[in-house]
C-alpha positions as CSV (number, residue, x, y, z in Angstrom):
1,M,-9.2,-15.0,10.4
2,I,-8.6,-12.2,12.9
3,L,-5.0,-11.7,13.9
4,T,-3.7,-10.0,17.0
5,K,-0.4,-8.4,17.9
6,N,0.6,-11.8,19.3
7,N,0.1,-13.8,16.1
8,Y,0.0,-11.6,13.0
9,L,3.7,-12.3,12.2
10,N,3.3,-16.1,12.5
11,I,1.3,-16.4,9.2
12,N,2.2,-17.1,5.6
13,I,0.6,-14.6,3.2
14,D,1.5,-16.5,0.0
15,N,-1.6,-16.4,-2.2
16,K,-3.4,-14.5,0.6
17,V,-5.1,-11.1,0.9
18,I,-4.6,-9.3,4.2
19,V,-6.2,-6.3,5.8
20,F,-4.0,-4.3,8.3
21,P,-3.7,-0.8,9.7
22,T,-1.3,1.7,8.2
23,D,-0.4,5.2,9.4
24,T,-3.3,6.6,7.3
25,V,-6.2,4.2,6.9
26,Y,-6.8,0.4,6.9
27,G,-5.2,-1.2,3.9
28,I,-5.9,-4.3,1.9
29,G,-2.8,-6.0,0.4
30,C,-0.9,-8.9,-0.9
31,K,2.5,-9.9,-2.1
32,Y,3.1,-8.0,-5.3
33,Q,4.3,-11.1,-7.2
34,D,0.9,-12.8,-6.6
35,I,-1.2,-11.6,-9.5
36,K,-4.1,-13.9,-8.5
37,A,-4.3,-12.2,-5.1
38,V,-3.9,-8.7,-6.7
39,K,-7.0,-9.6,-8.9
40,R,-8.9,-10.6,-5.8
41,I,-8.2,-7.1,-4.3
42,Y,-9.7,-5.5,-7.4
43,E,-12.7,-7.7,-7.1
44,I,-13.2,-7.2,-3.4
45,K,-13.1,-3.4,-3.8
46,N,-15.1,-3.4,-7.1
47,R,-12.1,-1.4,-8.4
48,D,-11.7,-0.7,-12.1
49,Y,-8.6,-2.2,-13.6
50,S,-7.8,1.2,-15.0
51,K,-7.0,2.5,-11.5
52,P,-3.4,1.6,-10.4
53,M,-2.6,0.4,-6.9
54,A,0.4,1.5,-4.8
55,M,3.1,-0.5,-3.1
56,L,4.2,-0.3,0.5
57,C,7.8,-1.1,1.4
58,Y,9.7,-1.5,4.7
59,S,12.9,0.3,3.6
60,L,14.7,2.2,0.8
61,E,16.3,-1.1,-0.1
62,Q,12.8,-2.6,-0.8
63,V,11.8,0.5,-2.7
64,K,14.9,0.0,-5.0
65,Q,13.6,-3.5,-5.7
66,I,10.4,-2.2,-7.4
67,V,11.5,1.0,-9.1
68,S,13.5,1.3,-12.3
69,R,17.2,0.8,-11.9
70,D,17.9,4.2,-13.3
71,V,15.7,6.0,-10.7
72,K,17.5,8.2,-8.3
73,L,15.4,8.4,-5.1
74,E,15.0,12.1,-4.2
75,K,16.5,12.7,-0.7
76,D,14.4,15.8,-0.2
77,L,11.2,13.7,-0.6
78,T,12.3,10.4,1.0
79,K,13.0,12.4,4.2
80,Y,9.2,12.1,4.8
81,W,9.6,8.3,5.0
82,P,8.4,6.5,6.9
83,G,5.3,8.6,6.6
84,K,2.3,9.8,4.7
85,L,3.8,10.4,1.3
86,T,3.4,8.2,-1.8
87,L,5.9,8.9,-4.5
88,I,5.4,8.0,-8.1
89,Y,8.5,6.6,-9.8
90,K,9.2,4.7,-13.0
91,K,8.7,1.0,-12.2
92,N,11.0,-1.9,-13.0
93,E,10.1,-4.7,-15.3
94,D,9.1,-7.1,-12.5
95,I,6.0,-5.1,-11.6
96,S,2.9,-6.4,-13.3
97,D,0.9,-4.0,-15.5
98,I,-2.2,-5.2,-13.6
99,I,-0.8,-3.4,-10.5
100,T,0.0,-0.2,-12.4
101,A,-3.0,-0.1,-14.8
102,N,-0.6,-0.6,-17.8
103,K,1.4,2.5,-16.8
104,D,5.2,2.5,-16.6
105,T,5.1,4.1,-13.2
106,V,4.4,2.8,-9.7
107,G,3.4,4.6,-6.5
108,V,5.5,3.6,-3.5
109,R,5.4,4.5,0.2
110,I,7.1,3.5,3.5
111,P,4.3,3.8,6.1
112,N,4.9,4.9,9.7
113,N,3.0,2.1,11.5
114,A,4.6,-0.7,13.5
115,I,2.2,-3.4,12.3
116,A,2.5,-2.4,8.6
117,L,6.3,-2.1,8.9
118,N,6.7,-5.5,10.6
119,L,4.5,-7.2,7.9
120,L,6.6,-5.5,5.1
121,K,9.9,-6.4,6.8
122,K,8.8,-10.1,7.0
123,H,7.0,-10.4,3.6
124,G,8.7,-7.8,1.4
125,P,7.1,-5.1,-0.7
126,M,3.3,-5.5,-1.0
127,V,0.6,-4.1,-3.2
128,V,-1.7,-2.2,-0.9
129,T,-4.7,0.1,-1.4
130,S,-7.2,1.6,1.0
131,L,-9.8,-0.8,2.4
132,N,-13.1,0.4,1.0
133,E,-15.4,-0.1,-1.9
134,S,-14.2,2.0,-4.8
135,N,-15.5,5.6,-4.6
136,E,-16.4,5.2,-0.9
137,P,-14.5,6.7,2.1
138,P,-11.5,4.7,3.3
139,I,-12.0,2.6,6.5
140,I,-10.5,4.0,9.7
141,K,-12.3,2.0,12.3
142,F,-11.4,-1.6,13.1
143,E,-15.0,-2.7,13.5
144,D,-15.7,-1.4,10.0
145,A,-12.9,-3.5,8.6
146,L,-14.6,-6.6,10.0
147,V,-17.2,-6.3,7.2
148,Y,-14.6,-7.7,4.9
149,E,-13.8,-10.8,7.1
150,D,-15.5,-13.3,4.8
151,K,-13.8,-11.7,1.7
152,V,-10.2,-11.7,2.8
153,D,-7.9,-14.3,4.4
154,Y,-6.6,-12.2,7.4
155,I,-7.5,-9.0,9.3
156,V,-5.0,-7.6,11.7
157,V,-6.4,-5.9,14.8
158,G,-5.2,-2.4,14.8
159,G,-7.6,-0.1,16.6
160,N,-9.2,3.0,15.2
161,L,-7.3,5.3,12.9
162,N,-8.2,8.9,12.2
163,N,-5.8,10.0,9.5
164,Q,-6.5,11.1,5.9
165,P,-4.8,9.3,3.0
166,S,-1.2,10.1,2.0
167,T,-0.1,12.9,-0.2
168,V,0.7,11.5,-3.7
169,Y,3.5,13.2,-5.6
170,D,4.5,12.4,-9.2
171,T,8.3,12.7,-9.2
172,I,8.4,12.5,-13.0
173,N,6.0,15.4,-13.8
174,K,6.7,17.2,-10.5
175,I,3.0,17.5,-9.5
176,V,0.9,16.7,-6.5
177,L,-1.8,14.2,-7.5
178,R,-3.5,14.1,-4.1
179,Q,-3.0,16.4,-1.2
180,G,-2.7,14.9,2.2
181,D,-0.9,15.9,5.4
182,V,2.5,16.2,3.7
183,K,2.9,19.5,1.9
184,I,5.3,19.3,-1.1
185,K,6.7,22.5,-2.6
186,K,8.8,22.0,-5.7
């Protein structure tokens, strides 16, 4: 089902997979507690289960729900939020190993996109990854996202995007895993 700015917040995404724009590329996501929907995302993308997925959050309070209780969020890095920076932190015990590929860490980000933020505010932290077949370029045009219409439950209209993926920074090992727009110097 195609959703517009007028109706995308009137849905229930329990047990559903949704495609929506972020501040970087189109994402495909679901509620992080819904492991059946998480597995659907792996299948839709033909993604190997050895590749972890990130989580998007609306606020620092939501981030604190998914990272380990002993994690101290680094203020010099979270200043980039909302924005194009994914931070790797130690996860809490509520995050399924399927999401993190059996790692004890999780990538988290607060995107800078009104549609994404509104979805996250309403539905809580979500597992989200780029909308594309594994090893193919991420989708940035709305019409290209429509190819997935019969594979997902919802697609939110969001126009065309032209941004590269987020920078991914491992806060534990202090290294950049993927360079994007945000430049980290530590």
